[in-house]
C-alpha positions as CSV (number, residue, x, y, z in Angstrom):
1,M,0.3,0.0,0.1
2,N,1.3,3.8,-1.1
3,K,2.0,5.9,2.0
4,Q,-0.4,8.8,2.0
5,V,1.1,11.7,-0.3
6,D,0.1,15.4,-0.6
7,S,-0.9,15.0,-4.3
8,G,-0.3,18.5,-5.3
9,Q,3.7,18.0,-4.1
10,L,3.8,15.3,-6.1
11,K,2.3,16.1,-9.5
12,G,5.0,19.1,-8.6
13,L,8.2,16.8,-8.2
14,D,6.8,14.8,-11.2
15,R,6.9,18.1,-13.6
16,A,10.1,18.9,-12.4
17,H,12.4,15.8,-12.3
18,H,10.6,13.2,-14.7
19,L,10.7,12.7,-18.6
20,H,7.9,10.6,-19.0
21,P,7.7,8.6,-22.8
22,F,6.0,9.9,-26.1
23,T,5.1,13.1,-24.0
24,D,5.2,16.5,-25.0
25,L,8.3,17.3,-22.6
26,K,7.6,20.9,-22.5
27,D,3.7,20.7,-22.1
28,Y,4.1,18.1,-19.5
29,S,6.7,20.1,-17.5
30,E,4.0,23.2,-17.7
31,H,0.8,21.3,-16.7
32,G,1.5,17.4,-15.3
33,G,-0.6,15.0,-15.5
34,R,-2.5,12.2,-13.7
35,I,-0.3,10.3,-10.8
36,V,-1.7,6.9,-10.4
37,S,-1.6,5.4,-7.3
38,R,-3.4,2.5,-7.0
39,A,-5.4,-0.2,-8.9
40,E,-7.8,-3.1,-8.2
41,H,-9.9,-5.7,-10.7
42,I,-9.9,-3.6,-13.3
43,Y,-9.9,0.0,-12.1
44,I,-6.9,2.4,-11.5
45,Y,-6.8,5.6,-9.0
46,D,-5.4,8.4,-8.5
47,T,-3.8,10.8,-6.1
48,D,-7.1,13.5,-6.8
49,G,-9.1,9.9,-5.3
50,N,-10.7,9.7,-9.4
51,K,-11.6,6.2,-9.9
52,I,-11.3,5.0,-13.6
53,L,-12.5,1.9,-15.5
54,D,-9.0,0.8,-17.0
55,G,-9.9,0.2,-20.9
56,M,-6.4,-0.5,-22.0
57,S,-5.1,-3.2,-19.7
58,G,-2.4,-0.7,-18.1
59,L,-0.3,-0.5,-21.8
60,W,-2.2,-3.8,-23.2
61,C,-0.5,-5.9,-20.9
62,C,-2.4,-6.3,-17.6
63,N,-5.0,-9.3,-19.3
64,L,-5.8,-10.2,-15.5
65,G,-6.0,-7.1,-14.4
66,Y,-4.4,-5.7,-11.2
67,S,-5.9,-8.4,-8.1
68,Q,-4.0,-11.5,-8.9
69,Q,-2.5,-12.1,-5.5
70,A,-0.8,-15.4,-7.3
71,I,1.6,-13.3,-9.2
72,S,2.9,-10.9,-6.7
73,D,2.9,-13.7,-4.2
74,A,5.3,-15.9,-6.7
75,V,7.3,-12.7,-7.3
76,Y,7.7,-12.3,-3.4
77,A,8.5,-15.8,-2.9
78,Q,11.0,-16.2,-5.5
79,L,12.7,-12.8,-4.3
80,Q,13.6,-14.6,-1.1
81,A,15.6,-17.8,-2.9
82,L,16.8,-16.3,-5.7
83,P,16.8,-11.9,-6.4
84,F,19.1,-12.2,-9.4
85,Y,21.6,-14.5,-11.1
86,N,22.6,-14.2,-14.6
87,N,22.1,-16.4,-17.3
88,F,25.9,-16.1,-19.3
89,F,28.5,-18.3,-18.4
90,K,26.4,-21.6,-18.7
91,C,24.4,-20.9,-15.7
92,S,20.6,-20.7,-15.7
93,N,17.6,-20.7,-12.9
94,Q,14.9,-22.8,-12.3
95,P,12.2,-20.3,-13.0
96,A,13.6,-19.3,-16.3
97,V,14.0,-23.2,-17.1
98,E,10.1,-23.9,-16.2
99,L,9.0,-21.0,-17.6
100,A,10.6,-21.6,-21.3
101,R,9.1,-25.2,-21.1
102,A,6.0,-23.5,-19.9
103,L,6.0,-21.6,-23.5
104,V,6.5,-24.3,-25.3
105,E,3.6,-25.8,-24.2
106,V,1.4,-23.1,-25.0
107,T,2.9,-21.7,-28.4
108,P,2.1,-23.3,-31.8
109,A,4.1,-26.8,-32.4
110,Q,7.0,-25.6,-34.4
111,F,8.8,-23.3,-30.9
112,N,10.5,-25.5,-28.8
113,H,12.8,-22.7,-27.8
114,V,12.9,-19.2,-26.3
115,F,15.6,-16.4,-25.9
116,F,14.5,-14.2,-23.2
117,T,14.5,-10.6,-22.8
118,N,13.3,-7.5,-20.6
119,S,10.7,-6.3,-23.5
120,G,9.3,-6.4,-26.7
121,S,11.3,-4.0,-28.0
122,E,14.7,-6.0,-27.0
123,A,13.0,-8.7,-28.7
124,N,12.5,-7.5,-31.7
125,D,16.7,-6.2,-31.7
126,T,17.4,-10.1,-31.0
127,N,15.0,-11.0,-34.0
128,L,17.6,-9.3,-35.8
129,R,20.7,-10.9,-34.5
130,L,19.0,-13.9,-34.8
131,V,17.9,-13.4,-38.5
132,K,21.6,-12.4,-39.3
133,R,23.3,-15.6,-37.3
134,Y,20.6,-17.9,-39.3
135,Y,21.5,-17.0,-42.9
136,D,25.5,-16.2,-41.8
137,L,25.6,-20.0,-40.6
138,L,23.7,-20.8,-44.1
139,G,26.4,-19.4,-46.0
140,K,24.0,-16.2,-47.0
141,P,25.2,-13.1,-45.7
142,H,23.5,-11.1,-48.4
143,K,20.3,-12.0,-47.4
144,K,19.7,-9.0,-44.9
145,Q,16.8,-6.4,-46.0
146,I,13.8,-6.8,-43.8
147,I,10.4,-6.1,-44.9
148,S,7.9,-4.3,-42.0
149,R,4.6,-1.5,-42.6
150,R,4.2,1.5,-42.7
151,N,2.1,2.9,-39.4
152,A,3.7,-0.6,-37.3
153,Y,4.8,-0.4,-33.7
154,H,7.8,-2.7,-32.8
155,G,9.3,-1.0,-30.4
156,S,11.6,1.9,-29.1
157,T,14.7,1.1,-29.5
158,I,16.9,2.7,-32.7
159,A,16.5,-1.1,-34.1
160,A,12.8,-1.9,-32.5
161,A,11.7,1.9,-34.2
162,S,13.2,1.4,-37.3
163,L,11.5,-1.9,-38.0
164,G,8.4,0.1,-36.6
165,G,6.3,2.4,-39.5
166,M,5.6,5.3,-37.2
167,G,7.2,9.0,-38.8
168,P,6.8,10.8,-35.9
169,M,9.5,8.1,-34.9
170,H,11.3,8.0,-37.4
171,A,11.7,12.0,-37.7
172,Q,13.7,11.3,-34.3
173,T,15.7,8.2,-35.1
174,W,18.7,7.5,-36.9
175,G,17.5,4.6,-38.9
176,L,18.6,1.4,-40.4
177,D,18.9,1.5,-44.3
178,Y,18.4,-2.4,-44.6
179,I,14.7,-2.1,-43.3
180,H,12.2,-1.3,-45.9
181,H,8.3,-0.7,-45.5
182,I,5.1,-1.4,-47.5
183,N,1.6,-0.1,-46.8
184,Q,-0.2,-1.1,-43.9
185,P,-3.8,-3.1,-44.6
186,H,-5.8,-0.3,-42.9
187,W,-8.8,-0.3,-45.7
188,F,-10.7,2.4,-44.0
189,E,-7.9,5.0,-44.1
190,E,-6.5,4.1,-47.3
191,G,-9.0,1.7,-49.1
192,G,-10.4,4.5,-51.3
193,D,-13.3,3.1,-53.2
194,A,-12.1,-0.2,-53.4
195,S,-13.8,-3.3,-51.5
196,P,-12.2,-4.7,-48.3
197,E,-11.3,-7.9,-50.2
198,E,-10.3,-6.5,-53.3
199,Y,-8.3,-3.8,-51.1
200,G,-6.6,-6.8,-48.5
201,I,-4.9,-8.6,-51.4
202,R,-3.9,-5.6,-53.2
203,V,-2.0,-4.0,-50.2
204,A,-0.7,-8.1,-49.4
205,R,0.6,-8.0,-52.9
206,E,2.9,-5.0,-51.7
207,L,5.0,-7.8,-50.0
208,E,5.7,-9.4,-53.4
209,A,6.2,-6.4,-54.8
210,K,8.9,-4.9,-52.7
211,I,10.6,-8.4,-52.8
212,D,11.1,-8.2,-56.2
213,E,12.2,-4.9,-56.0
214,L,15.2,-5.6,-53.8
215,G,15.7,-9.1,-54.6
216,E,14.5,-12.4,-52.9
217,D,18.4,-13.5,-52.7
218,N,18.7,-10.1,-50.4
219,V,15.5,-10.1,-48.3
220,A,15.9,-12.1,-44.8
221,A,12.5,-11.6,-43.3
222,F,9.3,-9.8,-43.0
223,I,7.7,-8.6,-39.7
224,A,4.3,-7.4,-38.9
225,E,1.8,-7.8,-36.1
226,P,-1.4,-9.9,-36.6
227,V,-3.5,-6.8,-35.6
228,Q,-1.1,-3.5,-36.0
229,G,-2.2,-2.3,-32.0
230,A,-0.6,1.1,-31.5
231,G,-1.1,2.1,-35.0
232,G,-5.2,1.8,-34.5
233,V,-5.9,-1.4,-34.0
234,I,-5.8,-2.2,-37.3
235,V,-7.7,-5.4,-38.6
236,P,-6.6,-6.7,-42.2
237,P,-9.5,-7.5,-44.6
238,D,-10.0,-11.2,-44.6
239,T,-8.2,-11.9,-47.9
240,Y,-4.7,-10.1,-46.5
241,W,-2.9,-12.6,-44.5
242,P,-4.1,-15.5,-46.6
243,E,-2.2,-13.7,-49.2
244,I,0.8,-12.9,-47.1
245,R,0.9,-16.4,-46.3
246,R,0.6,-17.4,-49.9
247,I,4.2,-14.9,-50.7
248,C,5.7,-16.3,-47.7
249,D,5.4,-19.6,-48.3
250,E,6.5,-19.1,-52.0
251,R,9.8,-17.2,-51.0
252,D,12.9,-18.0,-48.6
253,I,12.4,-15.3,-46.3
254,L,11.3,-15.8,-42.4
255,L,7.8,-14.5,-41.5
256,I,8.5,-12.9,-37.8
257,M,5.2,-12.3,-35.8
258,D,5.1,-9.5,-33.2
259,E,2.8,-10.9,-30.8
260,V,3.3,-8.4,-28.0
261,I,0.3,-7.3,-28.5
262,C,-2.0,-10.0,-29.8
263,G,-0.4,-12.6,-27.5
264,F,-1.8,-14.6,-24.6
265,G,-5.7,-14.3,-25.4
266,R,-6.3,-10.7,-27.0
267,T,-7.3,-12.0,-30.1
268,G,-9.5,-14.9,-28.7
269,N,-6.9,-17.5,-29.1
270,W,-3.7,-17.8,-27.2
271,F,-1.7,-16.1,-29.7
272,G,-2.9,-14.2,-33.1
273,C,-0.8,-16.1,-35.4
274,Q,-3.6,-19.0,-34.7
275,T,-6.3,-16.5,-34.6
276,F,-5.2,-15.9,-38.4
277,G,-3.8,-19.2,-39.5
278,L,-0.2,-18.4,-39.9
279,E,3.4,-20.6,-39.1
280,P,5.6,-17.7,-38.3
281,D,9.6,-18.6,-37.6
282,L,10.1,-16.0,-34.9
283,M,7.7,-14.9,-32.1
284,T,7.9,-12.1,-30.3
285,F,6.3,-11.6,-27.1
286,A,6.4,-9.2,-23.7
287,K,3.7,-7.7,-22.1
288,A,0.8,-10.1,-20.8
289,V,3.3,-13.1,-20.5
290,T,3.6,-11.6,-16.5
291,N,0.3,-9.6,-16.5
292,G,2.1,-6.2,-16.9
293,Y,4.0,-6.7,-13.2
294,I,7.4,-7.4,-14.1
295,P,9.3,-6.7,-17.4
296,L,10.2,-9.9,-19.6
297,G,9.9,-10.3,-22.9
298,G,11.6,-12.4,-25.2
299,V,11.7,-14.5,-28.9
300,M,9.9,-17.8,-29.4
301,V,12.1,-19.7,-32.0
302,G,10.8,-21.8,-34.5
303,D,12.6,-24.9,-35.3
304,R,13.6,-23.5,-38.7
305,V,15.8,-21.2,-37.4
306,A,16.4,-23.2,-34.2
307,D,18.1,-26.1,-35.8
308,V,20.7,-24.1,-37.8
309,L,21.6,-22.1,-34.8
310,L,22.4,-25.3,-32.8
311,A,24.1,-27.4,-35.5
312,H,26.6,-24.8,-35.8
313,G,29.1,-24.0,-33.2
314,G,30.5,-20.7,-32.1
315,E,29.4,-17.9,-30.2
316,F,25.8,-16.0,-30.5
317,A,27.5,-13.0,-29.3
318,H,23.9,-11.2,-27.8
319,G,22.2,-10.9,-24.6
320,L,21.2,-8.9,-21.9
321,T,21.9,-8.9,-18.4
322,Y,18.5,-9.7,-17.3
323,S,17.8,-12.2,-19.3
324,G,15.7,-14.8,-18.0
325,H,15.2,-12.4,-14.7
326,P,14.5,-15.6,-12.5
327,A,11.7,-13.0,-10.3
328,S,10.2,-12.0,-14.0
329,C,10.2,-16.2,-14.8
330,A,8.5,-16.4,-11.8
331,A,6.0,-13.9,-12.6
332,G,5.5,-15.4,-16.0
333,L,5.2,-19.0,-14.7
334,A,1.9,-17.7,-12.3
335,T,0.4,-16.1,-15.1
336,L,0.3,-19.0,-17.1
337,Q,-0.8,-21.1,-14.7
338,I,-3.6,-18.6,-14.4
339,L,-4.4,-18.4,-18.2
340,R,-4.1,-22.7,-18.4
341,E,-5.9,-23.4,-15.0
342,S,-9.0,-20.8,-15.1
343,S,-10.0,-21.1,-18.9
344,I,-10.2,-17.1,-19.2
345,I,-8.9,-17.1,-22.5
346,E,-11.5,-19.4,-23.5
347,R,-14.1,-17.4,-21.7
348,A,-13.2,-14.3,-23.1
349,A,-13.8,-15.4,-26.5
350,R,-16.8,-17.3,-25.8
351,D,-18.7,-14.3,-23.7
352,I,-17.2,-11.0,-23.1
353,A,-15.4,-10.5,-26.7
354,P,-19.0,-11.2,-28.7
355,H,-20.9,-8.6,-26.3
356,F,-17.8,-6.3,-26.1
357,Q,-17.4,-6.2,-29.9
358,A,-21.8,-5.8,-30.3
359,R,-22.0,-3.0,-28.0
360,L,-19.3,-0.9,-29.8
361,R,-21.2,-1.6,-33.0
362,E,-24.2,-0.1,-31.6
363,L,-22.0,3.1,-32.1
364,C,-21.8,2.8,-36.2
365,D,-25.1,5.2,-35.8
366,H,-23.6,7.6,-33.8
367,P,-22.9,11.0,-36.0
368,I,-19.4,11.3,-35.7
369,V,-18.9,7.3,-36.0
370,G,-17.0,6.4,-39.3
371,E,-15.9,2.9,-38.4
372,V,-15.9,0.5,-35.9
373,R,-13.8,-2.3,-36.4
374,G,-12.3,-5.0,-33.9
375,L,-11.1,-8.8,-32.8
376,G,-11.9,-10.4,-29.4
377,M,-10.9,-7.6,-27.1
378,F,-9.5,-4.6,-28.8
379,A,-10.9,-2.4,-30.7
380,A,-11.1,0.9,-32.5
381,V,-14.0,3.7,-33.3
382,E,-12.9,5.9,-36.2
383,L,-14.1,9.5,-35.6
384,V,-15.6,11.3,-38.6
385,R,-17.3,14.6,-39.2
386,D,-19.1,13.4,-42.7
387,K,-19.8,9.5,-43.0
388,G,-19.5,9.9,-46.7
389,S,-16.6,11.6,-47.3
390,R,-14.9,10.4,-44.1
391,E,-14.2,14.4,-43.5
392,R,-12.4,14.4,-40.1
393,L,-13.5,16.3,-37.2
394,A,-10.6,18.7,-36.9
395,P,-6.9,19.2,-38.5
396,E,-4.0,16.7,-36.5
397,S,-6.5,14.6,-35.3
398,A,-7.8,17.2,-32.5
399,G,-11.0,15.6,-32.3
400,A,-10.0,12.0,-30.8
401,V,-7.8,14.1,-28.6
402,L,-10.5,15.8,-27.3
403,C,-12.8,12.6,-27.5
404,R,-10.1,10.9,-25.4
405,D,-9.8,13.8,-22.8
406,K,-13.7,13.6,-22.1
407,A,-13.6,9.8,-21.6
408,N,-10.7,10.1,-19.5
409,A,-12.1,13.0,-18.0
410,N,-15.8,10.7,-17.1
411,G,-13.7,8.2,-15.6
412,L,-12.8,5.9,-18.3
413,M,-9.2,5.4,-19.5
414,V,-9.0,5.1,-23.5
415,R,-6.5,6.0,-25.9
416,Q,-6.2,7.9,-28.9
417,T,-4.4,7.4,-32.3
418,G,-4.4,9.5,-35.2
419,N,-8.5,10.0,-35.7
420,A,-9.4,6.7,-33.8
421,M,-10.1,5.9,-30.2
422,I,-9.2,2.5,-29.5
423,M,-9.2,0.2,-26.2
424,A,-8.5,-3.1,-24.7
425,P,-9.9,-4.0,-21.6
426,P,-8.9,-6.6,-19.3
427,L,-9.8,-10.2,-20.3
428,V,-11.3,-10.5,-16.3
429,A,-13.9,-7.8,-17.3
430,S,-17.6,-9.1,-17.1
431,V,-20.5,-8.2,-19.2
432,A,-21.4,-5.2,-16.7
433,E,-18.2,-3.6,-17.0
434,I,-17.9,-3.9,-20.6
435,D,-21.8,-2.0,-20.5
436,I,-20.2,0.6,-18.2
437,L,-17.3,1.1,-20.5
438,A,-20.0,1.3,-23.6
439,E,-22.2,4.0,-21.8
440,K,-18.7,6.2,-21.0
441,L,-17.4,6.0,-24.4
442,T,-20.5,7.1,-25.5
443,Q,-20.9,10.1,-23.2
444,A,-17.5,11.2,-24.5
445,L,-18.6,10.6,-28.2
446,D,-21.6,12.8,-27.6
447,E,-19.4,15.4,-25.5
448,T,-17.1,15.4,-28.8
449,A,-20.0,15.6,-31.0
450,A,-22.1,18.7,-29.3
451,H,-18.4,20.7,-28.9
452,Y,-18.2,20.2,-33.0
453,G,-21.7,21.2,-33.5
454,V,-22.2,17.9,-35.5
455,R,-25.8,16.1,-34.7
């Protein structure tokens, strides 16, 4: 339990000393923000006494909410026994060994090995190292070009930000010149007059065209999220992934699935690649693997890659001090045990997700809603001034920013990305709590519509 603090004093110290991620630092230093002091179930509480329904599962990671005592107990017990030791120099620890096995048991059949990191960003950096090592061992060092997608998010290190396709991040990063981007499968924003089905095939075939442009002998891998999360919950048209699968099957390139957001139940299956019938060679995970309680990430390494790495001698010259941290792995073990024994993923897919998607789709008739899209336990609501032309409410996504602020003020934590309101509530939310989320979001939409004079 946090000790009692003076909220104003704490906010002042925050503004004075704390540089926040993805924040206008000048604006925050002048105006500050919210200090979250505690959490329970699917609610967060701030130092001003506000209770807020967390419609974002923290940052896509607290799939089981905030009241999982078994995870806390597992971490505490591990800290008493072995708070830390590294996994270098032919050493390991019991939680890391056991979590590696547990992850093999819940991931698709081609995955029998794992490399632990501290985050999704580091895991995607690790993917680049694994891909290079793999092709070097095969005697194909020229295969080093990586293809990704615009508006994708793969992390915030220099390598991961280069893999991602977000313009503002690239503008502030010295990017890597061997990473290339094709268009995202965002039908509402970029599909024009084409049907979703036509657009899905067309944008998928950009991968084929990019491979031909670069030369198949030079291309190493294609990386993608099953559903682009931070980019705006971009659910591809039904025709997209089958075409991508065809292209990858026909070409000698590795498929990397970034499951940092989609993994551990968000799409209705354990992993998004299962939802879309894909068989990736490498799979990035993080966030919900520990329910957000302690940082942990990693890469599931498919047999195609692992068999080559294990068949050749020589050091894989990559690692992190906290790779396989015992307390983090203990948290992961406890989280997986809850997911496996409680059938929460299956219950959410069967009962909660359909209700969540249905309630949000009721908003399609709202005067400022242009599209509602989603899958499983996450969704996006696109805001427009005119449904026919898809004209936006205001320049620079100001309408969605206003709507987000209205929702937050009304006790609902949701996020704005571009002109969309996005949300990903915990899998443990009840039907009644989904109704509360929908009602609070509707109130924010009504207030936003009134502000812009749209009826």
